[in-house]
N, C-alpha and C positions, 0 to 999 in steps of 0.2 A: 504493500500500499504505499502511494506518495502522500505522505503526511503534510509535508510543506506545501504540496499543490493543493490539498483539501482547503488548508487553511487559508491559502490565497484567495479563495473562493468565497471566504466567509466575510460577512459585513462587521464592522467593530462592534456592532450590538450583539452578533452572534458569538463572536470571540469572547466578549465580555461576560456574557451568561455562560459560556462554558468553563469560567473560571469558578464556578460555584456548582454545587450539585442539583440536580433535577428535583430530588426530594431529600428524604431522611437517608436514604441508602443507595440512591442511584445516581450515576453521571450523566450528565445531559446527553441526549442524541440531537440527529439533525436530519429530518426525512428528506428534506430537500437535497441534501448531499448523500443520503443514503448512510449517514454515519449511526451506527446502533447506539442505545443507551445500556450500560451494564450496571450491574449490582455490586457492591461492596458491602462486607458485613463483618461483625464481631466475629471472634473464634479462635484465641490464642488456645484454648484448653477444649474446643469443641465448637463446632458450627452454630452459630446463633442468627439464622435468618428469620427476620420479622415479616410474615407474609401480609400482615395486616396493620394495624395501627402500630407506628414505630415509636421507639424511645431508645435512648441510649443507655439507661442505667438497668436493664434487664426486667422491668416492672410489666412489660407487656409480653405476650406470648410469642413463641417463636416456634419454627417447624421442628418437628420430631427429630432430634439428632442424638450423637453418642456424646456423651461427657468424659473427657480424658483427665488424666491427673492434670494438675496445675503446673505452672513453671516451677514453683519452689519445690515440689515433688520430683518431677522429671529430672531436675537439674542433680539430685541426689543419686541419680543413676550413673552420672559420669559415663554415659554411653552415647557415643556419638552416632553409631549406627541405629540403635533404638529410636534416638530422636528422629532422625532422617526416616525412619520407617513410618513413624507417626505421622511426620509431615506428607509422607506420600499418600497415606490414607485420608490425611484431611484433603488434600488437594484432589483426590478422587472424589470426595463427599462434596466439594465444590462444584465439580463439574456435573454432578449428578442433580445438583441444586440451583446450577445456572448462576453460579458466584463467580466473579471475576477476580476480587482481591479479597483476601482474608487479613482483617486487621490483627496482625501479630507478626512475629514475637515481641514480647515486651522485655526489655534487656536492661532497665534501669537499676541501679545498684542499691543494695539494701544497706543504707546508711544507719538505720536504726530500726529495732524490731518493731516499733511502733506503727509504721507505716501500713495503713490500711489496705494498702494493694501489694504488699508484700508476695502475697500468694501467687501473683501471676508473675513475680520477678523471679528470674533464675539464682543470682547469687550476690554475696557481698564482694565477690573476686572478679575482676573484669576480664581474666584470661578464660575462666570457666564460663561465663556468661556468653563470651564471643564463641567460643567453640560449640555451645548448644545452640546458640543463634544460626550459626552458619549452617550447621546440620539441618535445623528445623526449616530453614529458607530453602536450601536446596533441596529436601523432601518435597515441600509444597510446589515449588516452581518446576519441578521436573513433571509435574502434571499439566504444566500451561496455565496455572492459575497463579496470581500474584500474591505476594505479602506486602505488608506495611509495618518496617521496623518502627517501633515506637518505645518510649515518648522522649523526642529529641529535643532538649538535652537537660541535663543536671535536673530531673524530676523525682525526687526521693521522698516526697510526702503529699499527702491528700489535704492536708490542712491549708486553708486558704489556697489551693490549688489554682484557681483563675486569676489570682492577684497577686501572689507571693514573688519576690524576686529571690532567685538563686544566687547568692553572692559567692563566688568559687574563685580560687586563685589559679593562674594559668598551668602551674604545675600539677595542682592536683585534678583539675580539668582533664589533662593530657594523660595522667598516669592512673585515674581512677574511673572517672564518669565518661569519657569519650571510646576508650580502646574497644569495649564491645561494639558500639556502633561502627567504628573504623574497620575492624576485623570483618563485619558482616558485610559492609559495602565493596571492600576490598575484595574479599573471596567468594561472595555469593550475590551481589548486585540485586538486592530486594526491587521489585517493580516500582515501590513508593517507600518514602519515609514518612512517618508523621511526627509532625512538631508538636511540642508539648503546650501545656496551658501557660505555664509560668513564664515570667521574665527571666531573663539570664543576664546577670550583671547590668540591671537597669533597662533592658529592652525586651520586649515580648518576644518570645521564640518564633511566633509567627510572621515576625517582621525583623527578625534579627539577621541581617546581611552576612554578618561574621560568620555565623552557624550554618546559615542555610546555602551560601554560595561560597564564602572564602574557604571554610573547612570542608564541608561536606562535598562540594563539586569540585572547587580548583585543587585542593589538597589530595582528597581520596578519590576523585574521579566518579563519583555518582552520577549514573546515567538516567535515572528514572524521575519520577515527580513527587513533590512534595504535597502532602495533604495535611490539613489543619486537623488537630484533634477536635471533636464536635463542640463547636462554640468556642474555640480558642482564639479567632481572629479579633483583633483589637483595631488596626488601622489597615483596612484592606488595599487602599492605594499605596502606602508604604511598603505593604507585604509583597506585591507583584514583583518590583525590581529587585527585592532582597531575596527573592527565591521561592516564595510560597505559592504554588501554582493552584491547588484546588482547595477552595473553601468548603467545608461540610459542617452541618448539613444544609441543603438547599430548599428551596430557591432563594439565593442571596440577591432579591430583586433590588434592594436599597445599595447594596456594595456594588451591583452590575452598572446601576446608574453612576455611581460614582468614579468607577474606573473608566466609562465611557467620557465623562466630563473632564476627568483629569487628562485623558489623552489629548481631547479637544484644547484644554488649557495649556498644554505643553508641560505639564507636571510630570508625566511619565510618558515614556516612548511607546508607540503602538508596537513596536518589536517586541517588547518586554512581555505584552500579551500574547503575542504570536508564538514566543517560546513556550510560555506556561501551557497555552492549548495543543502545541505541539507534543510536550511531553505527556499531557492527560491524554491524548489520542494514542500515543504510542502504547501504553499498557491496555487501552481499549481493544486495539487491533491486535496485540499479542494474545489476548484471550480471544475475541472473536474469530481470528483466523485459524484458531487451535481448537474450537468448541467441540467437545465430544458428547452429543446429546443423549447417546446410547448407554452412557456410564449409569450404572445402578448402585445405588446406596444399599450396602450389604450391612445392615444394622447387627444382625447376629455376629458376623465376623469381625466387625469393628469394636463391639462390645468385648470379645475375647482378646482383642488387642489391647483395649483400655486396662483388662485385667492383668495381662502380661506386663504393662508398662509400670502399673501400680506395684505389682510384687517386685519387679526389678529395682523400684526406687525407694521404697521404705528402708527406714535405718533402724537396725536394732542397736538401742543405745545402752541396755544393761542385760545381762544373762548371766544368774549365779549357776546355771545348770538346769534351770525348772525349763527351759525351752530346748528344743520343741516339746510340745505336749504329748503325753501318752495317749492314743486315740481311744484307749480302753479307761481312761480316767475318768473320774466324775468332774466335770468342769461346770461352773457358774459363769456367763457372760452378764455382766452388770453394767447398765447405763444406756441409756435411751439411744446412743449413737451405735449401741451392738445391734439395735433391730432398725433404727432408722436413721443410716449414717449422714455424717456432714461430709460432703465429698467434693463441693466447689464453692469458690467463693461468690460473694455478692457483687451484683453491678453489671457492667458491659459484658462480662465473659460468661454470665448465668445462661446455662443450655436446659432447654425443655427435653428432658431425658427419654431415650428409647425404654430403658427399664433401670431401676435402681436395685441393687442386691444388698441386702444386710448381712452381717456376719451371722447372726442367729439362724437364719435360713439356710446359709450356707453350711453350717457346723450340725445341722439337725441329724444327719447319719451318726454323728457321736454323742447324741443324747445330751447336749447342753441344756442346762436349765437357764432361766432368764428372768432378771428383775430389772424394771426400768430405773429406779434410784434417784432420778431427778427430773424436773421439769424444765425444758429449754427456754420457757416463755419467761422465767424469772430467775433471778439469782438465789432466792430465799429456799433454804432447805424444806423439803416436805417431810415432816417427821413420818408418815405412814409408809412412804417410798422407801426412806431409810431403813426403818425396821424390817420390812419385806427383804430388802436387799442384804442386809445382815443376815437374817435367817436363812436366806439361799445361800450366801457365802459359806456359811457355817456348815451348811449341809454337803458341802461340796470339798472334793480333795483340792482343787485350785480355783481361785476367782480371778477372772480377768475383767478389769474395769476399764469400760470405753469411756474416755473423757476428751474435752476439747472446749474451744470458745465457740461462740455461735455468730451468725450472720449479724447480728444485732451489735456483735462487738469488734467486728473485722469486716470490712467492705470497702470497696470503692466509695471514694465520697468523704471519708473521714477516717481520721487516725485512732488507734487505740490509745486508751487512757494508760494502761498499764500493761505487764506482762503476766498477770495472774489469770487463773481459771475461775469459773464463776464460784462463788461462796458455796453453793449446794453442792456441787463437785468436790470441792474440798472437804466438807463435813462428811460427804459419802466415803471418800478415801480414808478419811479418819476412823469413820466407824466400822468399815470393813477390816481394816487392818488390826483392830481389837479382837477380832475374833478368827480371823484368817492370816496367817503369816505366809502361806503360800499365794501371794498376790501379784499378777501381773498387770502392769498399765499399757492400754494402747490409747494412743494421742491422736485424735483427728482435728487438725486446726492448720493455718497457711503459714504460720512463723512460729518462732521460738516463744517458749513459755518457762516461767519459772517453776522450779520443782522442789518444793520443801520437804516432800517426802520422799525423795530419790533415795536415802540411805535404808528406808524401810520396806522397799518392795524388792522383790527378788528379779523382775524383768520389766524393761520397757522398749515398746516398738513404737516408734513413730511414724504414723502412716501420712502424714502431712493431709492435705485435701486429694485423695487418690482417684477420683473420678467415679463414675457409675458403678464400676465393678470393685470397689474397694473393699464390699463386705467379703466376698470369696478370696480376693487376694491376700487379706489379712488372715484368714483361716488358712491358706496355703502355706503361709509363712508360720502361724502358731503352731501347726501340726507337723511343720517338717516337708510338706510336699515340695515347697521352694526353699532353699536357703538363702537367707537374706544377703543381699549386697550392696546396698545403698550406703553412701557416705554423706555426711552433712555438707551442704552447700553454703552454710553459714555457721558462724560460731554461736553456741549458745552461752550468753553470760549467766552467772550466777544471778545476778539482779539486774534490773533494769539500769540503776546508777551506775553500774560499771561500763556502761556503752559509751564510747568516746563522744558521742554527740548529745548525751543526756543535758547538759547545762544549757544547750542553745538549739536543740533541734525545733521547736515550735517558732523559733525567732522572735522578733518583736514587731508587732503588726505585720506589715507585708513584706519585712526584710528578714531572709533565712540566712544567716552565714553558716558558711561550712568551714568552721573556724578549726576542726580537727584535720582539715587538709588531707594529706595522702594516708592518714592512720585510720583506715576504716576497717572493722572487723578483725581478722587474726592479725593483719598489719599492726594493729593498735595493742592487742592483748598480748601477742608475743614479744613485741618491743619492751613492754611494760613487765613482761614476765608475770602476768597477772593470773591468777586462779580463775578458771572458767568451769562452767557446769560440763560442756562438751567442746572440744575443740574443732575448728574448720578440718573436715576431710575424716572425721571420725564416724566409725560404723564397724559393728561386729557381725562375726559370721558364725554359722555352725562346725566350721572347722578352722583350721589355722594354717598361716601361711609364713614361710620362711624367705628371706631376701639374701642373695649373695652375689659376689663378683660385681661389683660395681666397676665398669671400667670406661675412662674417657679415650678418645681415639687420639687426643692430643693432650700435652700437658701445658703447652704454650701456644698462643694463636693471636691473630690480629683480631679486631673487632668486626671486620669485613669476611672473616670466614666463618664456615658452620662447624660446630663441635657436636660430635655423636657420642651419646651416653648409652651403654648398654647394661642390664642388669638381669640376674636370673632370680625366678620366683617359683617357689616349690609349695604345692599342697601338702602339708605334713600330717593332715588330719585324716580322718576315715569317711568321709563323704565328700562328693564333687561340690565345689563352690567357685565362686566369682570373687575376685580381688580387683580393687581399684588402686594401682601404684601411683603414687603421686611425686613428680619431681619439683624440687624448689632450688632456687638459686640465691644465694647470699654474697654481697660485695663485703669482703673481710676486713676492710679499711677504707672508709670513703669520706672525702672531704665535705660531702653534702649528707644531711640527714635522710636516712633512708631504713626501711623496714628490715628487721635481721633476717627475712627471707620473704621470697615471693613465689608463688606457684607459676611454673612455666612449662609444665607438661603433665600429662596424665594418661593412664591406658587401663583399659578395663580388660582382664584376662579370666578365661574360664579354664579350670584345672580339675582333673579327676584326682582321686587320692594317690599320692606319690607321684603325681605328675609333675614335671618342671619345665619351665618355658623361658626363653631369652625375650626380652622386650628392648625396643630400640626408642631413644628420643633423639631428636635433634633441634639444637638450639642456635639461634643466629643474634645478631646484635642486639635487637630488642629483648632478648632474654637476660643481657647484663646491663642494659642501659637505664638510666635516669632522665627525665626531660628537663633540659637545660633552658632556662628562660631566656638567657643571655645571647644564645644562639638559635633561640628558636627551634630547638631540634633534639633529638635524642642522642644521648652523648654516654661513652663509656669511658670511665676513669681507667688508666693504666694501672694494674694491680691484681692481685689475688682474688679470686673467687672460688667459693664453696659449692659444689653441686651436691645435693642432699637428695636422696631418694627414701620415701618414708610411707606409712600406713596412715598418717594424719600430719597436720602443722605441727603437733607436739609429739609425734612418735616417729623420729626420724632414725632409718635403721642403718643408713650407709651414706658415707660422705668422701667426694674426692674433690682433689684441686686442682684448678687451671689457672695460669697467668695469662691476662688478656691485655693486649697491647692496643692502645687507642691510636687510630690512624688519624683521628681530629683534635689533635692537641688544642686547647683553649688557651690562647695567648693571656697572658695576664699582663695587665697594665699597672705599673708602679709610679708612685708620686712622692712627694716630700712627706706626705699624710700616711703612707704606708709604715706598718710597724715593723720593726726588727726581726721579731719572729718570722713574718712571711718572707722579709727579704734574705733570711739565713734558710729558709726551706727551699730556696732555689741556690743549688749548688754553685753556680757561678756568683750569686749575691753573698753567698756564705764565703767564698774565697776572698771576695774583696773586703768585706767586712772585717772577716779575721786578719787580713794583711794590716789593716788601716787601725785595728784596735789590739793587736797582739801584746801591747805593753799595758793595756789597761786592766786592772783588776778592781774587782768591787769590794777587796778588802783593803783598799789604800795602798796597796803595794806590799802588804803581808800576805803570807800563805795562810789560808784558813786552816786551823789546828783539826787535825783528823779526828781527836778524841773529844773535840768541843762540840756537843750537839747543839748547842744554841748558835755557835758560829755556823755550824753546816746549815740549820735551819735558815739562818740569816742570809746565807750564800743562795739556797734555793729561793728564797723570796726575791733577792736581788736579781737572779737569773730571769724569774717570772717577770718582774716589774720591767726589767730591760727588753725582754720579749715582747711586752706589749707597747712599748715607747716607739710613737712615730719618729721617724727620721727628724723631722723639724725639731721635736723635743730633745734630740741629742745635741743639736745645734743649740737650742737655748741654754742646756744644761754645760754647754762648752762657753757660755758667755756671750752667745750670740756671734761667735767667731766666724768671720767671712771665710777663712781657711777651711774650717771645718763643714761649712755650708757647701763650699764648691766641690768636697770630697763626696759629701752625700748626693749633691746633684750629679757628679759623675757616675755614682753607682746607679741611680735611677735611669740616667740616659744608656747607660751601658745594657742594663736590664732591659729597657724598652727597644733597644736597637733591632 
């Protein structure tokens, strides 16, 4: 299709109209030129196609579809292939329902456990989020259906989400909040990118030229269209030349008229509107020319895929040997979520499900008993329910308590107030533990919670929001038909107050400052060596794995080289299982403040009992670099780095060293304000200073006595003071001597030459 030719045949008014949707979910068509109208719809966790009255918060009904595990759940699978397969299934479902673009994935970073939309987001770690996103996009788009990478950018809270200003420094932006978007664009080219509601450093994302054009297109090479989040547009006239192509929802009659008038007034160029329309038509025809109308929605097949995804993603956090359960044991399932699971989040990702399977029904062949235990409509304990639950638990050999937080506590549109579970559930746990020590907790929620009872229970399975087949998937793991293999994609702090953004997460009015900088999640907790409830990357299995023979293909390299690391992993247990091997990199001694380690690779491997496999990781410049704002680029400092392989960020099994030489040395500029310590750190400067000061002695010409501790301390103090002394200070203490000043300037000139 010759899109430029099509656009050339459109009137200015027609083109302006194309810059907003035809309605809530459709892109404009133009019968005169044979341009079709196509549909976009929500669906990062399952297709949410609204056939009737439309809304953005999932309040009105949508077509029957399959609800898959949410982003927070599937990220714990650390399984690129699984995520890609799920994307392929979603793409086929879109073809079956005639949907051109699926609005996902959501890759925003989990800055705080309080974000109400954390259930949609993959991780606190940008590398992991990026890898999951690339797999998802490639899967969906392999079926000739587009994706919409969201929400761009620095959108990490729901509080005042349509007016808040995310104030982020450049290094933090580049190292934490942009990499998942960058990787997705460069490696998968989503058809669209969705801009976020918030301001970014003072300018709304929907009209932020730096984000939408300078970074997204000019730096990363994005080829698709930018679509607004629904209702995110502030100044449409400013947005078009900034790079915001499609305003949603439509029809944007008022803004269409403003665009036409702005062109007539010369405030924007018509070619800017032409470009926006060309980008929109590009994804319209990518879909229309590859439409597969005979595709069928196989609900039963896809329900089975949802069950597999959930079982592969859940995280076993504690097990003192009580799991897997004996299928002949008397087991009580307690808690409303056992029978009516909480399996998806509230808001725009809410799916009208094909069928929802609870754990009680899934375990009926094992003769489990059931008690509701609590009401999800209130946090107040129900004494009668608790009494019944206690009696049920007492009569069993094992009690499995199903707990979690509700849609009223965790949803798009608002943030959580705390990390606590409802009071009625806390009371239930306390009472059951009084009569049944063999207690296992199953948690169904979208993000981290506090666990004051963790030391008193024998097992904890974190199911997250596992989609419509979560009930059978939980039973598969509890009874050992599936060996758990998920690992946490986020750190669980002991308490909310430990989170690095705690003091200023909600900000002041509309100003939300990201003061914790690059220290998000494990980067903060590990740097502080702070106790956590469960570390990033943690998860248990019903078998055990041993790591050995970490080998690097080189011990010295330039930052332009690639490094290959291989490691052997063996299943030393008695049943088959999957292990997620994580590779971290640490800069041993940096002149800039950096995390103690950062995730730079992972692989999930399946091993039979006694089986051993070799895994290979490839590291490039970005694996060792930090973002240097002075040069506006990624930079590797020359020095030693440690490559670590482990089972979590806190369980490092093997280490190896490599020396990396920078091919991009940063030229330091010296002046009379430079301190002596920095001058001496330069070998050339040290030689010149030593030559000039060889007769100077901090003790006035007398040697400091070796056995005089006070004199030694005085010498250390003098050395420190001299190290912090600027060159101009040395001139001053030399009585303002012109000769000394000349010598100091000679040193400066020589170093800057």
